[in-house]
C-alpha positions as CSV (number, residue, x, y, z in Angstrom):
1,M,-21.2,-31.8,-19.4
2,A,-19.6,-29.7,-16.4
3,S,-19.9,-32.7,-14.5
4,Y,-17.3,-34.4,-16.3
5,D,-14.0,-34.8,-14.5
6,P,-11.4,-32.7,-15.8
7,A,-8.8,-35.3,-15.6
8,W,-10.9,-38.1,-17.3
9,L,-12.1,-35.7,-20.2
10,E,-8.0,-35.3,-20.7
11,G,-7.4,-38.3,-20.8
12,M,-10.6,-39.2,-23.2
13,Y,-9.6,-36.3,-25.6
14,N,-5.8,-35.8,-25.2
15,N,-4.8,-38.1,-28.5
16,L,-1.0,-37.2,-28.2
17,A,-1.0,-38.3,-25.0
18,R,-2.6,-41.7,-25.7
19,V,-0.4,-42.3,-28.5
20,K,2.9,-41.6,-27.4
21,N,4.9,-42.3,-30.4
22,H,2.7,-39.9,-32.5
23,P,5.8,-37.5,-33.5
24,V,6.7,-40.7,-36.1
25,Y,3.4,-40.7,-37.8
26,F,3.7,-36.6,-38.0
27,E,6.9,-36.9,-39.0
28,R,6.1,-39.8,-41.7
29,W,3.0,-37.8,-43.7
30,A,5.5,-34.7,-43.9
31,R,8.0,-36.9,-45.5
32,E,5.4,-38.7,-47.7
33,S,3.4,-35.5,-48.4
34,A,6.6,-33.4,-49.8
35,A,7.1,-36.5,-52.0
36,A,3.4,-36.3,-53.5
37,R,4.1,-32.6,-54.0
38,D,7.1,-33.7,-55.7
39,N,5.5,-35.8,-58.0
40,L,2.0,-35.1,-58.8
41,P,0.9,-32.3,-61.0
42,G,-0.6,-30.5,-57.8
43,R,-1.9,-26.4,-57.7
44,I,-0.2,-25.6,-54.3
45,D,-1.8,-22.7,-52.4
46,L,-5.0,-21.7,-54.6
47,P,-6.7,-19.2,-52.7
48,Y,-10.4,-19.4,-51.7
49,G,-10.7,-16.8,-49.5
50,A,-8.4,-13.6,-48.6
51,G,-8.6,-14.5,-44.5
52,P,-5.9,-16.5,-42.5
53,N,-5.0,-20.1,-44.4
54,E,-7.9,-19.4,-46.7
55,T,-5.7,-21.8,-49.2
56,L,-5.9,-25.2,-50.6
57,D,-3.6,-27.7,-52.7
58,I,-5.5,-29.6,-55.7
59,F,-4.1,-32.6,-56.9
60,P,-5.9,-33.0,-60.5
61,A,-7.1,-36.5,-61.9
62,P,-5.5,-37.7,-64.9
63,V,-8.9,-38.3,-66.6
64,P,-11.6,-35.3,-67.0
65,D,-15.2,-34.9,-65.3
66,A,-13.4,-37.1,-62.3
67,P,-15.0,-37.4,-58.8
68,V,-13.6,-35.3,-56.0
69,L,-12.4,-35.9,-52.6
70,V,-12.1,-33.1,-50.8
71,F,-10.1,-34.0,-47.5
72,I,-10.1,-31.7,-44.4
73,H,-7.2,-32.3,-41.8
74,G,-7.6,-32.5,-37.9
75,G,-5.5,-31.0,-35.6
76,Y,-8.6,-30.2,-32.9
77,W,-8.6,-26.9,-35.2
78,R,-6.0,-25.4,-33.3
79,A,-3.4,-27.5,-35.0
80,M,-1.9,-29.1,-38.6
81,D,-2.0,-28.1,-41.8
82,K,-3.1,-29.4,-45.1
83,S,1.1,-29.6,-46.2
84,Q,1.2,-32.6,-43.6
85,H,-1.6,-34.5,-45.8
86,S,-0.9,-34.3,-49.0
87,F,0.1,-38.3,-49.2
88,I,-3.9,-39.1,-48.8
89,A,-3.8,-37.9,-53.0
90,P,-1.9,-40.4,-54.5
91,A,-3.9,-43.6,-53.7
92,F,-7.1,-41.7,-55.0
93,N,-5.4,-40.0,-58.1
94,D,-4.4,-43.8,-59.3
95,R,-8.3,-44.3,-59.3
96,G,-9.1,-41.5,-61.1
97,V,-10.1,-38.7,-58.7
98,C,-9.4,-35.5,-58.0
99,V,-8.2,-34.5,-54.8
100,V,-8.6,-31.2,-52.9
101,V,-6.9,-30.4,-49.6
102,P,-8.3,-27.2,-47.7
103,N,-6.6,-25.1,-44.9
104,Y,-8.5,-23.2,-42.2
105,A,-7.1,-20.5,-39.6
106,L,-6.5,-22.0,-36.6
107,C,-7.8,-21.5,-32.6
108,P,-7.3,-19.2,-30.5
109,G,-6.0,-16.7,-33.4
110,P,-4.9,-13.6,-32.6
111,A,-6.2,-11.3,-29.7
112,E,-7.3,-8.5,-32.3
113,Q,-9.0,-11.4,-35.0
114,P,-10.1,-14.4,-32.6
115,V,-10.7,-17.8,-34.2
116,T,-13.6,-20.1,-33.6
117,V,-14.6,-23.3,-34.2
118,P,-17.8,-21.6,-36.0
119,G,-16.0,-19.1,-38.0
120,I,-13.8,-22.2,-38.9
121,L,-16.5,-24.1,-40.1
122,L,-17.5,-21.0,-42.1
123,Q,-14.0,-21.3,-43.8
124,M,-15.1,-24.6,-45.0
125,V,-18.5,-23.7,-46.8
126,Q,-16.5,-21.2,-48.6
127,A,-13.6,-23.3,-49.5
128,L,-16.4,-25.8,-50.5
129,A,-18.4,-23.0,-52.5
130,W,-14.6,-22.3,-54.4
131,T,-14.4,-26.1,-55.4
132,W,-17.9,-26.0,-56.6
133,R,-17.3,-23.0,-59.0
134,H,-13.6,-23.9,-59.9
135,V,-13.1,-27.4,-59.8
136,A,-14.1,-28.3,-63.6
137,A,-11.1,-26.2,-64.7
138,Y,-9.0,-28.9,-62.7
139,G,-10.9,-31.9,-64.3
140,G,-13.0,-32.4,-61.5
141,D,-16.6,-33.1,-61.6
142,P,-18.6,-30.4,-59.6
143,S,-21.8,-32.9,-59.4
144,R,-19.6,-35.5,-57.4
145,I,-18.1,-33.7,-54.4
146,T,-17.4,-36.1,-51.4
147,V,-16.1,-34.8,-48.6
148,A,-13.8,-36.8,-46.0
149,G,-12.1,-35.3,-42.6
150,H,-10.5,-36.9,-39.7
151,S,-11.5,-36.2,-36.1
152,A,-12.1,-31.8,-36.4
153,G,-12.1,-32.4,-40.1
154,G,-14.3,-35.7,-39.2
155,H,-16.7,-32.8,-37.5
156,M,-16.7,-30.5,-40.3
157,A,-17.4,-33.6,-43.1
158,A,-20.6,-34.2,-41.0
159,A,-21.2,-30.6,-40.7
160,L,-21.3,-29.7,-44.6
161,L,-23.1,-32.6,-45.4
162,A,-25.5,-30.9,-43.5
163,C,-25.5,-27.2,-45.0
164,D,-28.1,-25.4,-46.4
165,W,-25.9,-24.6,-49.7
166,K,-29.0,-22.2,-51.0
167,A,-28.5,-20.0,-48.0
168,V,-25.0,-19.7,-48.4
169,A,-25.6,-18.2,-52.2
170,P,-28.3,-18.7,-54.8
171,D,-25.6,-20.3,-57.4
172,L,-24.9,-23.0,-55.0
173,P,-26.6,-26.7,-55.8
174,V,-28.9,-27.8,-53.0
175,Q,-26.9,-31.1,-52.6
176,L,-23.7,-29.7,-52.9
177,V,-21.6,-32.0,-50.8
178,R,-22.7,-35.0,-52.9
179,N,-21.8,-37.6,-49.2
180,A,-19.0,-37.5,-46.3
181,L,-17.0,-40.0,-44.7
182,S,-16.1,-38.7,-41.0
183,I,-13.2,-40.5,-39.3
184,S,-12.8,-40.2,-35.5
185,G,-15.3,-37.4,-35.9
186,L,-16.5,-34.9,-33.1
187,Y,-20.0,-34.7,-33.1
188,D,-21.0,-32.7,-29.9
189,L,-18.4,-30.1,-28.4
190,R,-19.8,-29.7,-25.4
191,P,-17.4,-32.1,-23.6
192,L,-14.4,-30.0,-24.9
193,Q,-15.3,-26.8,-23.0
194,R,-14.5,-28.6,-20.0
195,T,-11.0,-30.8,-21.4
196,P,-8.2,-28.8,-19.9
197,F,-6.0,-28.4,-22.8
198,L,-8.5,-27.7,-25.1
199,E,-10.8,-25.0,-23.2
200,K,-8.6,-21.7,-23.1
201,V,-7.7,-22.5,-26.7
202,L,-11.0,-23.4,-28.5
203,K,-12.8,-20.8,-26.0
204,L,-16.2,-22.7,-26.9
205,T,-18.7,-20.8,-25.6
206,D,-22.2,-22.4,-24.5
207,A,-23.7,-21.1,-27.9
208,D,-21.1,-21.6,-30.2
209,A,-20.6,-25.5,-28.7
210,L,-24.3,-26.1,-29.1
211,R,-24.5,-24.3,-32.8
212,A,-21.5,-26.0,-33.9
213,S,-22.5,-29.6,-32.8
214,P,-23.8,-31.6,-35.6
215,A,-25.1,-34.3,-33.6
216,L,-27.6,-31.6,-32.1
217,W,-28.7,-30.8,-35.8
218,P,-31.4,-32.8,-37.6
219,A,-30.3,-35.3,-40.2
220,P,-29.2,-34.0,-43.4
221,S,-32.2,-34.3,-46.0
222,R,-29.8,-35.7,-48.6
223,G,-26.6,-37.6,-49.3
224,Q,-25.0,-40.1,-46.8
225,L,-22.3,-39.9,-44.1
226,Y,-20.1,-43.0,-43.5
227,A,-18.8,-42.5,-40.0
228,A,-15.6,-44.8,-38.5
229,A,-13.3,-44.8,-35.7
230,G,-10.0,-46.8,-34.6
231,G,-11.0,-49.8,-32.5
232,G,-7.9,-48.4,-30.4
233,E,-9.3,-44.7,-29.6
234,S,-10.7,-43.3,-26.2
235,A,-14.2,-44.7,-25.1
236,E,-15.0,-41.2,-26.3
237,F,-14.2,-41.3,-29.7
238,I,-16.0,-44.4,-29.9
239,R,-19.2,-43.0,-28.7
240,H,-19.2,-40.4,-31.1
241,N,-18.9,-42.5,-33.3
242,A,-22.0,-44.6,-32.7
243,M,-24.0,-40.9,-31.7
244,I,-23.7,-39.4,-34.7
245,R,-25.7,-42.5,-36.0
246,E,-27.7,-42.2,-33.2
247,A,-28.8,-38.5,-34.2
248,W,-29.2,-39.4,-37.5
249,G,-30.3,-42.5,-38.1
250,R,-29.3,-45.6,-40.3
251,N,-30.9,-44.0,-43.6
252,T,-28.4,-41.1,-43.5
253,V,-25.4,-43.1,-41.8
254,P,-25.7,-46.3,-43.5
255,V,-21.5,-47.4,-42.0
256,C,-21.1,-46.7,-38.6
257,E,-17.8,-48.8,-37.8
258,V,-14.8,-49.3,-35.0
259,L,-12.0,-50.8,-37.3
260,P,-10.1,-52.6,-35.1
261,G,-6.3,-52.2,-34.1
262,L,-6.2,-48.6,-35.0
263,N,-5.6,-45.8,-33.1
264,H,-6.1,-42.1,-33.5
265,F,-3.5,-41.6,-35.8
266,D,-3.3,-45.1,-37.6
267,V,-6.8,-44.6,-38.8
268,V,-5.5,-41.7,-41.1
269,D,-3.1,-44.3,-43.1
270,A,-6.0,-46.4,-43.5
271,I,-7.9,-44.1,-46.0
272,A,-4.5,-43.6,-47.8
273,D,-4.4,-47.6,-48.1
274,P,-5.9,-48.7,-51.2
275,A,-6.1,-52.5,-49.5
276,H,-7.9,-51.1,-46.3
277,V,-11.7,-51.1,-45.9
278,L,-11.4,-47.4,-44.8
279,H,-10.2,-46.4,-48.3
280,R,-12.7,-48.4,-50.5
281,H,-15.5,-46.7,-47.9
282,A,-14.2,-43.7,-49.5
283,V,-14.4,-45.1,-53.2
284,Q,-17.7,-46.5,-52.6
285,L,-19.1,-42.8,-51.6
286,L,-16.9,-41.2,-54.4
287,E,-18.6,-43.7,-57.3
288,A,-22.2,-43.6,-55.6
């Protein structure tokens, strides 16, 4: 990976530079998310742990024993917030789905308590364990949890499907995460070690990059991952999308799609659009 030119890596991975009008997306997501929190009976900032940013929002389904969608936001593990992604909830609530949106600490963190990508992954493990233990109180069926995520969140969605839950705690089921949807996910973190705008923030060591790269792990023994990326994304994001199917196989990754006309941010809108195939993929996983 050290042979990759830093300028080339910057062009491949810096989505804010690639999508010049990205502030328009962020402003609209914040506006629509605030409206969702105003209009839905959500429970906001529930603690799933005692560490930094260890809170989540729940938007209960209007029916009991509902399938559960946990949506993990992107931002390269260094930016964004769950409050910008409440807009995901209404379309799924309308389908009788309970939606959970967790937060996590952001890299690099303070000097006295640095935040790492493996550490964030462990926070998401904790958030999913909390969800399994408590979501029934909010109308969710803990045996029907699907995780979806975008970009860094897509990376974590894949990782959570592969988690050894019995090693986390003996009360957890073997298949805590039933299925996963990864949108513009990153599966081999080694290129990010040399990407200029990320290397000093993420501070990925060789060991951390290896142990936090799902494409370098064995395929999960249970559940399915659907992988999707926008057709307007960089060649590297499209390569990552294909990589996880190559690593885990078609049985585990039966859907691996490049969605025409979508950039790195349009693709997030697609999951919240009931008319879009990406939304239908999420529903299919939830109902499986």
